Structures are given as C-alpha cells and as structure tokens.
Backbone as ProteinMPNN parsed JSONL, in Angstrom:
{"seq_chain_A": "MGKASVAISEKAGPVKRKRVVEVVSASSAFPISTKPKRQSRQSSFAAERLEEQKQKEKNSKFLDWHDTVKEVRNFGATAFVGKQKRNHEAEEYKRLTGREKKGQRIPLPIVRGIQKKAAQREARVLEEAKAAGIVLPAAAASKSKKEKDKNKINEGHSSRHGPTPSIGHVNKGVLTVKRKPM", "coords_chain_A": {"N_chain_A": [[-11.899, -25.237, -51.157], [-12.323, -27.607, -49.735], [-11.788, -29.553, -51.667], [-9.094, -29.212, -52.195], [-7.882, -29.976, -49.827], [-8.507, -32.665, -49.798], [-7.085, -33.601, -51.951], [-4.481, -33.284, -51.044], [-4.42, -35.05, -48.93], [-4.651, -37.475, -50.236], [-2.245, -37.713, -51.525], [-0.514, -37.902, -49.364], [-1.048, -40.334, -48.241], [-2.924, -42.935, -46.597], [-5.904, -41.719, -45.015], [-5.965, -40.652, -41.688], [-8.024, -41.616, -39.085], [-9.641, -39.66, -36.638], [-9.541, -40.073, -33.128], [-12.287, -40.56, -31.004], [-13.046, -38.64, -28.243], [-14.121, -39.292, -25.062], [-15.967, -37.51, -22.704], [-15.946, -37.326, -19.295], [-17.938, -36.442, -16.671], [-17.552, -35.268, -13.368], [-19.457, -35.755, -10.565], [-20.751, -33.94, -7.693], [-20.662, -35.703, -5.609], [-18.525, -37.202, -6.14], [-15.628, -36.076, -5.733], [-12.944, -34.357, -7.422], [-10.532, -33.621, -6.242], [-8.79, -34.613, -3.293], [-8.068, -33.038, -1.248], [-9.003, -31.094, 1.589], [-11.24, -28.326, 1.411], [-10.137, -25.024, 1.897], [-11.046, -22.176, 3.76], [-10.962, -18.867, 2.578], [-8.847, -16.269, 3.863], [-9.923, -13.719, 3.928], [-12.709, -14.062, 3.681], [-13.3, -15.536, 6.004], [-12.473, -13.733, 7.904], [-14.199, -11.614, 7.373], [-16.611, -12.84, 7.994], [-16.284, -13.291, 10.744], [-16.136, -10.669, 11.627], [-18.684, -9.737, 10.939], [-20.205, -11.351, 12.582], [-19.343, -10.425, 15.09], [-20.395, -7.826, 14.992], [-23.128, -8.378, 14.996], [-23.373, -9.534, 17.534], [-22.727, -7.342, 19.126], [-24.893, -5.66, 18.56], [-26.987, -7.148, 19.631], [-26.304, -7.297, 22.373], [-26.109, -4.655, 23.165], [-27.991, -1.779, 23.849], [-27.455, 0.74, 23.334], [-25.994, 3.293, 21.24], [-22.889, 3.013, 19.528], [-20.443, 5.249, 20.301], [-18.134, 6.063, 18.84], [-18.557, 4.98, 16.251], [-20.912, 6.317, 15.605], [-20.091, 9.005, 15.528], [-18.317, 8.867, 13.358], [-20.1, 8.212, 11.271], [-21.767, 10.491, 11.229], [-19.893, 12.454, 10.586], [-19.007, 11.593, 8.032], [-21.412, 11.826, 6.673], [-21.79, 14.579, 6.823], [-19.617, 15.325, 5.315], [-20.376, 15.025, 2.728], [-21.343, 17.409, 1.875], [-19.156, 19.002, 1.531], [-17.095, 21.248, -0.331], [-14.716, 22.211, -2.848], [-11.527, 23.027, -1.563], [-11.844, 21.974, 0.985], [-13.228, 19.603, 0.477], [-11.294, 18.212, -1.045], [-9.283, 17.953, 0.894], [-10.608, 16.301, 2.741], [-10.975, 13.986, 1.174], [-8.292, 13.294, 0.755], [-7.555, 12.73, 3.37], [-9.194, 10.499, 3.912], [-8.117, 8.732, 2.034], [-5.523, 8.43, 3.039], [-6.165, 7.214, 5.472], [-7.212, 4.79, 4.597], [-5.203, 3.63, 2.933], [-2.737, 4.177, 4.092], [-0.798, 5.815, 3.145], [0.251, 9.008, 1.806], [-1.805, 10.872, -0.461], [-1.028, 11.41, -3.861], [-0.208, 14.618, -5.034], [-1.524, 16.999, -7.434], [0.377, 17.552, -10.327], [2.176, 20.48, -10.856], [3.277, 22.729, -13.312], [6.713, 23.827, -13.421], [7.374, 26.629, -14.039], [4.99, 27.906, -13.267], [4.895, 27.319, -10.542], [7.153, 28.691, -9.694], [6.276, 31.314, -10.188], [4.158, 31.483, -8.335], [5.602, 31.227, -5.938], [7.144, 33.563, -6.108], [5.175, 35.577, -5.971], [4.232, 34.998, -3.397], [6.468, 35.661, -1.876], [6.541, 38.406, -2.393], [4.126, 39.203, -1.185], [4.719, 38.559, 1.496], [6.85, 40.326, 1.972], [5.465, 42.741, 1.71], [3.705, 42.567, 3.895], [5.531, 42.622, 6.033], [6.588, 45.169, 5.639], [4.308, 46.777, 6.01], [3.808, 46.194, 8.689], [6.07, 47.288, 9.845], [5.715, 49.984, 9.215], [3.464, 50.485, 10.736], [4.473, 50.33, 13.217], [4.762, 47.954, 14.515], [6.57, 45.503, 16.173], [8.289, 42.837, 14.996], [9.415, 39.456, 15.6], [12.882, 38.67, 15.076], [13.618, 36.162, 14.076], [11.372, 35.29, 12.725], [11.297, 37.029, 10.624], [13.532, 36.466, 8.953], [15.387, 33.536, 8.163], [18.368, 32.154, 9.537], [21.515, 31.452, 7.859], [22.616, 29.022, 8.624], [20.383, 27.552, 9.559], [18.933, 27.296, 7.193], [20.715, 25.717, 5.648], [20.749, 23.44, 7.249], [18.102, 22.565, 7.023], [18.102, 21.96, 4.308], [19.736, 19.719, 4.18], [18.172, 17.833, 5.498], [16.03, 17.646, 3.784], [14.691, 16.259, 0.702], [15.339, 12.981, -0.437], [15.301, 11.512, 1.865], [13.102, 10.581, 3.346], [12.023, 8.631, 1.753], [14.085, 6.842, 1.094], [15.35, 6.004, 3.412], [17.33, 7.049, 6.322], [19.312, 10.026, 5.998], [22.796, 10.153, 5.859], [24.875, 11.908, 8.226], [27.498, 12.492, 7.798], [29.87, 12.264, 5.137], [29.048, 10.684, 1.942], [26.584, 8.866, 0.062], [26.957, 6.545, -2.479], [25.709, 4.515, -4.893], [24.821, 2.77, -2.897], [26.981, 2.626, -1.168], [28.629, 3.98, 1.571], [30.727, 6.676, 1.681], [33.384, 8.039, 3.416], [35.562, 10.652, 4.257], [38.878, 10.378, 5.479], [40.173, 11.836, 8.415], [43.209, 13.506, 9.024], [45.357, 12.458, 11.662]], "CA_chain_A": [[-11.037, -25.58, -50.043], [-12.492, -29.008, -49.39], [-11.155, -30.381, -52.695], [-7.648, -29.092, -52.05], [-7.45, -30.772, -48.682], [-8.632, -34.069, -50.166], [-5.98, -33.904, -52.852], [-3.27, -33.376, -50.237], [-4.464, -36.269, -48.129], [-4.441, -38.62, -51.115], [-0.815, -37.797, -51.797], [0.186, -38.26, -48.14], [-1.305, -41.72, -47.893], [-4.269, -43.16, -46.072], [-6.389, -40.69, -44.08], [-6.052, -41.146, -40.315], [-9.272, -41.252, -38.423], [-9.442, -39.083, -35.316], [-10.176, -40.808, -32.047], [-13.362, -39.858, -30.321], [-12.719, -38.477, -26.83], [-15.303, -39.299, -24.213], [-15.841, -36.586, -21.582], [-16.592, -37.842, -18.094], [-18.138, -35.359, -15.702], [-17.53, -35.731, -11.982], [-20.511, -35.136, -9.77], [-20.277, -33.423, -6.404], [-20.451, -36.835, -4.711], [-17.242, -37.776, -6.513], [-14.756, -34.907, -5.935], [-11.697, -34.572, -8.144], [-9.433, -33.451, -5.302], [-9.032, -35.17, -1.957], [-7.7, -32.038, -0.245], [-10.162, -30.359, 2.115], [-11.289, -26.93, 0.972], [-9.817, -24.037, 2.931], [-11.72, -20.893, 3.606], [-9.998, -17.789, 2.389], [-8.687, -15.42, 5.053], [-10.801, -12.557, 3.878], [-14.085, -14.446, 3.94], [-13.435, -15.908, 7.405], [-12.345, -12.493, 8.672], [-15.44, -10.862, 7.187], [-17.655, -13.548, 8.73], [-16.06, -13.012, 12.164], [-16.487, -9.254, 11.837], [-20.137, -9.65, 10.864], [-20.697, -11.998, 13.8], [-19.078, -9.494, 16.189], [-21.355, -6.726, 14.915], [-24.433, -8.891, 15.432], [-23.307, -9.699, 18.983], [-22.783, -5.996, 19.72], [-26.257, -5.154, 18.44], [-27.832, -7.876, 20.578], [-25.92, -7.006, 23.756], [-26.116, -3.229, 23.483], [-29.145, -0.981, 23.449], [-26.946, 2.079, 23.082], [-25.194, 3.486, 20.036], [-21.443, 3.114, 19.718], [-20.125, 6.664, 20.107], [-17.132, 6.223, 17.791], [-19.218, 4.721, 14.961], [-21.89, 7.373, 15.361], [-19.349, 10.205, 15.138], [-17.817, 8.635, 12.001], [-21.227, 8.301, 10.342], [-22.195, 11.89, 11.137], [-18.841, 13.2, 9.867], [-19.063, 11.21, 6.622], [-22.613, 12.413, 6.092], [-21.52, 16.01, 6.672], [-18.581, 15.505, 4.286], [-20.988, 15.046, 1.392], [-21.608, 18.803, 1.533], [-17.896, 19.715, 1.344], [-16.763, 21.688, -1.69], [-13.409, 22.828, -3.022], [-10.353, 22.559, -0.828], [-12.302, 21.166, 2.111], [-13.543, 18.287, -0.078], [-10.025, 17.574, -1.399], [-8.621, 17.578, 2.148], [-11.316, 15.155, 3.305], [-10.652, 12.828, 0.336], [-6.898, 12.934, 1.042], [-7.556, 12.132, 4.714], [-9.775, 9.164, 3.765], [-7.134, 7.938, 1.291], [-4.448, 8.13, 3.996], [-6.7, 6.283, 6.459], [-7.41, 3.48, 3.973], [-3.995, 3.055, 2.334], [-1.568, 4.376, 4.94], [0.169, 6.738, 2.543], [-0.308, 10.268, 1.332], [-2.275, 10.895, -1.842], [-0.172, 12.24, -4.697], [-0.803, 15.872, -5.443], [-1.531, 17.256, -8.867], [1.653, 18.136, -10.74], [2.077, 21.841, -11.372], [4.497, 23.066, -14.056], [7.699, 24.583, -12.651], [7.238, 28.094, -14.166], [3.843, 28.375, -12.478], [5.307, 27.226, -9.138], [8.06, 29.827, -9.437], [5.439, 32.514, -10.112], [3.432, 31.442, -7.06], [6.578, 31.53, -4.894], [7.523, 34.971, -6.238], [4.065, 36.363, -5.429], [4.192, 34.783, -1.949], [7.559, 36.464, -1.309], [6.11, 39.812, -2.461], [3.116, 39.413, -0.129], [5.424, 38.522, 2.781], [7.587, 41.594, 2.087], [4.475, 43.798, 1.925], [3.212, 42.435, 5.279], [6.603, 43.11, 6.904], [6.684, 46.629, 5.464], [3.139, 47.377, 6.661], [4.001, 46.057, 10.135], [7.105, 48.245, 10.228], [5.104, 51.311, 9.136], [2.496, 50.607, 11.819], [5.2, 50.34, 14.474], [4.701, 46.624, 15.14], [7.883, 44.875, 16.2], [8.205, 41.399, 14.736], [10.643, 38.762, 15.999], [13.874, 38.602, 14.004], [13.623, 34.818, 13.504], [10.251, 35.176, 11.804], [11.581, 37.846, 9.447], [14.413, 35.716, 8.047], [16.11, 32.439, 8.8], [19.812, 32.254, 9.398], [22.076, 30.58, 6.822], [22.802, 27.701, 9.211], [19.093, 26.877, 9.584], [18.587, 26.947, 5.813], [21.553, 24.599, 5.247], [20.316, 22.284, 8.027], [16.864, 22.099, 6.41], [18.432, 21.406, 3.004], [20.273, 18.373, 4.41], [17.072, 16.955, 5.89], [15.073, 17.542, 2.691], [15.096, 15.35, -0.356], [14.865, 11.616, -0.534], [15.528, 10.783, 3.113], [11.903, 9.908, 3.823], [11.731, 7.474, 0.913], [15.204, 5.923, 0.984], [16.009, 5.83, 4.697], [17.945, 8.255, 6.889], [20.45, 10.602, 5.302], [23.952, 10.191, 6.765], [25.297, 13.265, 8.562], [28.843, 12.703, 7.268], [30.148, 11.511, 3.923], [27.979, 10.61, 0.963], [26.255, 7.514, -0.37], [26.956, 6.365, -3.926], [25.393, 3.127, -5.223], [24.666, 1.995, -1.681], [28.222, 2.579, -0.385], [28.88, 5.219, 2.286], [32.125, 7.08, 1.567], [33.735, 9.046, 4.418], [36.978, 11.055, 4.163], [39.633, 10.204, 6.72], [40.797, 13.047, 8.917], [44.554, 13.193, 9.509], [45.471, 12.526, 13.128]], "C_chain_A": [[-11.11, -27.057, -49.704], [-11.782, -29.922, -50.378], [-9.636, -30.353, -52.546], [-7.143, -29.953, -50.902], [-7.527, -32.264, -48.98], [-7.451, -34.48, -51.032], [-4.687, -34.085, -52.061], [-3.264, -34.673, -49.456], [-4.245, -37.512, -48.982], [-2.958, -38.8, -51.405], [-0.064, -38.301, -50.565], [-0.029, -39.715, -47.765], [-2.7, -41.875, -47.34], [-4.627, -42.089, -45.033], [-6.537, -41.312, -42.699], [-7.37, -40.678, -39.721], [-8.944, -40.717, -37.023], [-10.173, -39.916, -34.285], [-11.246, -39.942, -31.394], [-13.017, -39.83, -28.831], [-14.012, -38.42, -26.04], [-15.041, -38.398, -23.006], [-16.627, -37.146, -20.42], [-16.734, -36.683, -17.123], [-18.201, -35.949, -14.306], [-18.619, -35.013, -11.216], [-19.935, -34.657, -8.452], [-20.042, -34.542, -5.4], [-19.091, -37.486, -4.972], [-16.262, -36.629, -6.786], [-13.469, -35.29, -6.649], [-10.516, -34.534, -7.179], [-9.798, -34.048, -3.951], [-8.678, -34.179, -0.859], [-8.952, -31.348, 0.277], [-10.091, -28.905, 1.671], [-10.999, -26.016, 2.151], [-10.633, -22.787, 2.675], [-10.666, -19.827, 3.435], [-9.976, -16.927, 3.637], [-9.731, -14.318, 5.084], [-12.234, -12.947, 4.221], [-14.27, -14.83, 5.409], [-13.346, -14.669, 8.288], [-13.639, -11.685, 8.585], [-16.579, -11.512, 7.971], [-17.53, -13.279, 10.23], [-16.494, -11.588, 12.5], [-18.011, -9.074, 11.857], [-20.762, -10.253, 12.127], [-20.502, -11.084, 15.019], [-20.083, -8.351, 16.187], [-22.737, -7.166, 15.376], [-24.476, -9.052, 16.942], [-23.405, -8.343, 19.684], [-24.209, -5.46, 19.701], [-27.198, -5.85, 19.426], [-27.567, -7.44, 22.01], [-26.105, -5.54, 24.129], [-27.387, -2.553, 22.978], [-28.705, 0.421, 23.034], [-26.146, 2.113, 21.784], [-23.719, 3.54, 20.407], [-21.033, 4.537, 19.354], [-19.174, 6.877, 18.933], [-17.765, 6.032, 16.399], [-20.197, 5.831, 14.603], [-21.199, 8.647, 14.889], [-18.833, 10.07, 13.703], [-18.929, 8.783, 10.974], [-21.673, 9.738, 10.136], [-21.178, 12.703, 10.337], [-18.863, 12.874, 8.378], [-20.3, 11.768, 5.937], [-22.422, 13.909, 5.861], [-20.512, 16.284, 5.562], [-19.164, 15.511, 2.887], [-21.274, 16.47, 0.936], [-20.328, 19.609, 1.321], [-17.715, 20.101, -0.119], [-15.345, 22.242, -1.692], [-12.312, 22.173, -2.213], [-10.738, 21.657, 0.338], [-12.614, 19.738, 1.648], [-12.262, 17.525, -0.424], [-9.281, 17.118, -0.141], [-9.276, 16.351, 2.772], [-11.001, 13.889, 2.514], [-9.23, 12.35, 0.593], [-6.797, 12.247, 2.397], [-8.116, 10.703, 4.669], [-8.791, 8.226, 3.059], [-6.006, 7.496, 2.219], [-4.917, 7.087, 5.016], [-6.82, 4.877, 5.864], [-6.114, 2.834, 3.512], [-2.756, 3.19, 3.2], [-0.515, 5.262, 4.312], [-0.539, 7.965, 1.989], [-0.744, 10.148, -0.123], [-1.376, 11.822, -2.645], [-0.912, 13.501, -5.097], [-0.769, 16.034, -6.952], [-0.227, 17.961, -9.229], [1.407, 19.502, -11.354], [3.37, 22.154, -12.124], [5.397, 24.015, -13.267], [7.58, 26.103, -12.833], [6.074, 28.659, -13.352], [4.191, 28.355, -10.998], [6.221, 28.395, -8.791], [7.281, 31.132, -9.327], [4.692, 32.603, -8.798], [4.371, 31.798, -5.914], [6.984, 33.002, -4.914], [6.445, 35.872, -5.644], [3.978, 36.221, -3.909], [5.277, 35.603, -1.263], [7.193, 37.945, -1.318], [5.087, 40.126, -1.374], [3.76, 39.463, 1.248], [6.179, 39.826, 3.014], [6.631, 42.748, 2.374], [3.948, 43.763, 3.362], [4.26, 42.963, 6.252], [6.71, 44.636, 6.837], [5.528, 47.338, 6.156], [3.271, 47.312, 8.184], [5.024, 47.067, 10.634], [6.54, 49.664, 10.23], [4.122, 51.54, 10.276], [3.172, 50.596, 13.188], [5.131, 49.006, 15.214], [6.08, 46.0, 15.039], [7.69, 43.366, 16.035], [9.484, 40.726, 15.191], [11.581, 38.606, 14.801], [13.867, 37.24, 13.324], [12.502, 34.655, 12.491], [10.538, 35.94, 10.511], [12.476, 37.111, 8.467], [15.137, 34.633, 8.826], [17.603, 32.637, 8.593], [20.299, 31.256, 8.347], [22.245, 29.159, 7.349], [21.492, 26.906, 9.185], [18.682, 26.438, 8.184], [19.388, 25.738, 5.351], [21.127, 23.316, 5.968], [19.043, 21.696, 7.433], [17.124, 21.448, 5.062], [18.945, 19.972, 3.141], [19.134, 17.405, 4.695], [16.027, 16.785, 4.802], [15.481, 16.438, 1.742], [14.515, 13.977, -0.206], [14.955, 10.856, 0.779], [14.287, 10.034, 3.579], [11.595, 8.662, 3.003], [12.833, 6.428, 0.959], [15.98, 5.765, 2.293], [16.678, 7.1, 5.17], [19.148, 8.715, 6.066], [21.628, 10.645, 6.261], [24.401, 11.623, 7.005], [26.715, 13.548, 8.06], [29.016, 11.86, 6.022], [28.996, 11.571, 2.938], [27.791, 9.155, 0.524], [26.227, 7.49, -1.889], [26.785, 4.878, -4.219], [25.371, 2.24, -3.982], [25.903, 1.908, -0.808], [28.446, 3.948, 0.248], [30.38, 5.514, 2.224], [32.381, 8.212, 2.541], [35.229, 9.359, 4.277], [37.634, 10.841, 5.509], [40.235, 11.529, 7.133], [42.2, 12.702, 9.4], [44.655, 13.399, 11.018], [46.738, 13.169, 13.567]], "O_chain_A": [[-10.092, -27.689, -49.421], [-11.233, -30.951, -49.986], [-8.972, -31.369, -52.752], [-6.091, -30.584, -51.005], [-6.714, -33.042, -48.48], [-6.889, -35.563, -50.868], [-3.883, -34.958, -52.387], [-2.227, -35.324, -49.331], [-3.705, -38.505, -48.494], [-2.478, -39.928, -51.516], [0.911, -39.042, -50.694], [0.775, -40.27, -47.016], [-3.568, -41.038, -47.588], [-3.774, -41.621, -44.28], [-7.154, -42.366, -42.548], [-7.765, -39.519, -39.841], [-8.086, -41.254, -36.323], [-11.277, -40.403, -34.526], [-11.09, -38.728, -31.265], [-12.732, -40.868, -28.232], [-14.887, -37.599, -26.315], [-14.0, -38.516, -22.359], [-17.824, -37.412, -20.535], [-15.75, -36.02, -16.794], [-18.82, -36.99, -14.083], [-18.684, -33.784, -11.226], [-18.779, -34.931, -8.129], [-19.299, -34.357, -4.436], [-18.573, -38.225, -4.135], [-16.077, -36.244, -7.941], [-12.969, -36.404, -6.499], [-9.595, -35.342, -7.299], [-10.95, -33.998, -3.519], [-8.943, -34.427, 0.317], [-9.863, -31.047, -0.494], [-9.009, -28.328, 1.57], [-11.529, -26.196, 3.248], [-10.875, -22.397, 1.533], [-9.608, -19.872, 4.064], [-10.958, -16.858, 4.377], [-10.334, -14.028, 6.117], [-12.904, -12.239, 4.972], [-15.291, -14.488, 6.005], [-14.049, -14.56, 9.293], [-14.115, -11.143, 9.582], [-17.416, -10.815, 8.545], [-18.531, -13.064, 10.912], [-17.134, -11.341, 13.523], [-18.549, -8.346, 12.691], [-21.732, -9.719, 12.665], [-21.383, -10.982, 15.872], [-20.571, -7.946, 17.242], [-23.435, -6.422, 16.064], [-25.489, -8.746, 17.571], [-24.08, -8.21, 20.705], [-24.683, -4.884, 20.681], [-28.094, -5.221, 19.988], [-28.506, -7.234, 22.78], [-26.245, -5.223, 25.31], [-27.797, -2.737, 21.832], [-29.479, 1.186, 22.459], [-25.681, 1.081, 21.3], [-23.349, 4.048, 21.465], [-21.251, 4.978, 18.226], [-19.387, 7.775, 18.119], [-17.531, 6.828, 15.49], [-20.298, 6.235, 13.445], [-21.668, 9.297, 13.954], [-18.894, 11.02, 12.923], [-18.735, 9.403, 9.928], [-21.929, 10.16, 9.008], [-21.552, 13.538, 9.512], [-18.751, 13.775, 7.546], [-20.254, 12.14, 4.765], [-22.838, 14.444, 4.833], [-20.542, 17.345, 4.939], [-18.505, 15.96, 1.949], [-21.431, 16.717, -0.26], [-20.4, 20.786, 0.967], [-18.129, 19.376, -1.024], [-14.839, 22.688, -0.662], [-12.177, 20.95, -2.176], [-10.04, 20.69, 0.64], [-12.301, 18.776, 2.349], [-12.15, 16.334, -0.133], [-8.714, 16.026, -0.115], [-8.587, 15.463, 3.275], [-10.782, 12.832, 3.105], [-8.977, 11.146, 0.645], [-6.039, 11.29, 2.555], [-7.575, 9.803, 5.312], [-8.65, 7.064, 3.442], [-5.584, 6.34, 2.193], [-4.162, 6.186, 5.382], [-6.561, 3.888, 6.549], [-5.932, 1.627, 3.676], [-1.818, 2.404, 3.063], [0.557, 5.446, 4.888], [-1.745, 7.961, 1.742], [-0.139, 9.423, -0.912], [-1.001, 12.895, -2.172], [-2.089, 13.461, -5.453], [-0.074, 15.301, -7.656], [0.217, 18.862, -8.518], [0.564, 19.673, -12.235], [4.455, 21.868, -11.617], [4.918, 24.888, -12.543], [7.681, 26.822, -11.839], [6.166, 29.761, -12.811], [3.823, 29.275, -10.268], [6.085, 29.012, -7.734], [7.585, 31.967, -8.475], [4.599, 33.678, -8.206], [4.008, 32.568, -5.024], [7.15, 33.617, -3.861], [6.747, 36.812, -4.909], [3.688, 37.191, -3.208], [5.047, 36.177, -0.198], [7.496, 38.664, -0.365], [5.157, 41.167, -0.722], [3.401, 40.3, 2.076], [6.157, 40.373, 4.117], [6.938, 43.629, 3.177], [3.765, 44.812, 3.978], [3.921, 43.677, 7.196], [6.899, 45.302, 7.856], [5.721, 48.364, 6.808], [2.896, 48.25, 8.887], [4.869, 47.635, 11.714], [6.837, 50.455, 11.125], [3.962, 52.671, 10.736], [2.519, 50.828, 14.205], [5.414, 48.944, 16.41], [6.685, 45.967, 13.967], [7.015, 42.717, 16.834], [10.543, 41.353, 15.176], [11.138, 38.433, 13.665], [14.086, 37.159, 12.116], [12.668, 33.949, 11.496], [10.082, 35.549, 9.436], [12.211, 37.126, 7.265], [15.457, 34.802, 10.003], [18.037, 33.215, 7.596], [19.579, 30.324, 7.99], [22.041, 28.195, 6.61], [21.487, 25.727, 8.832], [18.148, 25.344, 8.003], [18.834, 24.829, 4.734], [21.14, 22.235, 5.379], [18.905, 20.477, 7.342], [16.446, 20.487, 4.7], [18.629, 19.114, 2.317], [19.131, 16.281, 4.192], [15.21, 15.869, 4.881], [16.49, 15.764, 1.949], [13.337, 13.819, 0.113], [14.704, 9.651, 0.799], [14.407, 8.952, 4.153], [10.968, 7.731, 3.509], [12.545, 5.234, 0.872], [17.162, 5.421, 2.265], [16.606, 8.126, 4.493], [19.894, 7.906, 5.516], [21.477, 11.13, 7.383], [24.322, 12.462, 6.107], [27.097, 14.708, 7.911], [28.357, 10.831, 5.879], [28.088, 12.391, 3.069], [28.706, 8.336, 0.605], [25.559, 8.311, -2.518], [27.629, 4.07, -3.833], [25.841, 1.103, -4.012], [25.895, 1.194, 0.195], [28.453, 4.963, -0.45], [31.199, 4.705, 2.66], [31.689, 9.23, 2.51], [36.056, 8.451, 4.19], [37.031, 11.088, 6.554], [40.752, 12.267, 6.294], [42.377, 11.713, 10.112], [44.125, 14.361, 11.574], [46.98, 13.3, 14.767]]}, "name": "protein", "num_of_chains": 1, "seq": "MGKASVAISEKAGPVKRKRVVEVVSASSAFPISTKPKRQSRQSSFAAERLEEQKQKEKNSKFLDWHDTVKEVRNFGATAFVGKQKRNHEAEEYKRLTGREKKGQRIPLPIVRGIQKKAAQREARVLEEAKAAGIVLPAAAASKSKKEKDKNKINEGHSSRHGPTPSIGHVNKGVLTVKRKPM"}
C-alpha cells in the first residue's frame, strides 16, 4: 500500500507537506464566551424546592399530614397485587403525566365473547329477580332507543378532537349544514 501511494504522488508532482496545527487550550481564567452562564430552570427550581423543604423542617416540629398520608399509602401500595396494583399504577401515571394510561389491546373476537357472556349474565340476573318477585326499574332493564342514539353521538373522537357538532357533519375541518327551506 505504501509503495502504491508513493507512485501516485510522483506522477501528480511534488508532495505537499501538511501544516502542523497548534492546539491552544483556554484555561478557566480565560473563558471562551463572554456571555454569563444561566442556570437552567430545572436546577434553580429544584434548589428552591430543596430550600423550602429545609425551612419547613427547621420551622416545624410536626409532620406534614399530607406528606405523611402519601408516604403511608405508597408504602401500603407495595403489597398490592393484581387489579389493585394495576389501578394504583394507572392512578400514579395519571398523577404524573396528566393523561390516562393506555390499556392493553384485546383482540376483537375476545371482546365480543366477553360482551356476549356479560349480556347472558345480565339476562340471568333479571330472570332470577323476576322469579323471586323482585320488581326492577324499567330504565335499568333496558335503555330507550333515544338514549342509545344520544350516547352514540357523544361517543367516538369528541374527547380527542374537540366537541362534536350537534347539527351537520365535519369533513376535512369544514362544517357542512343543510339549509332548511323557509
């Protein structure tokens, strides 16, 4: 490899010597920038928070009730199992992020099976209540068609994409409303 590169350089002409670059290091007494350093928001906020906690500890001989309750609850939450643990984790996630934690996706055929079984259980409970002579309110037994349609309108994407209009329809951000003849 070395011989090949020499042969090429001889054909190209005289070999150019590379300049030596001197590296100058700047000491802390000689700063590169003249701008004053700013403290980041987070570090100043954390420092203020830490200072406030120290002041509270000095001024108060008593425990803060709210903090104590939180500590006891979090300690007790370490023993949670199953659904209770998942609910606690979802609650903590909501408290920290401000939004609901995404649930695990269940395949549609399984969801349909679960709904079918729930409907069967509901029918069995109603039948047992009827056989026992218990009178249940009519609204609890079944919803009217109007209520179902009203709930369908309010369902869907309204919580993510703003309020759903009560008249007309939205297509590509444009609300279209039919004119009524006068």
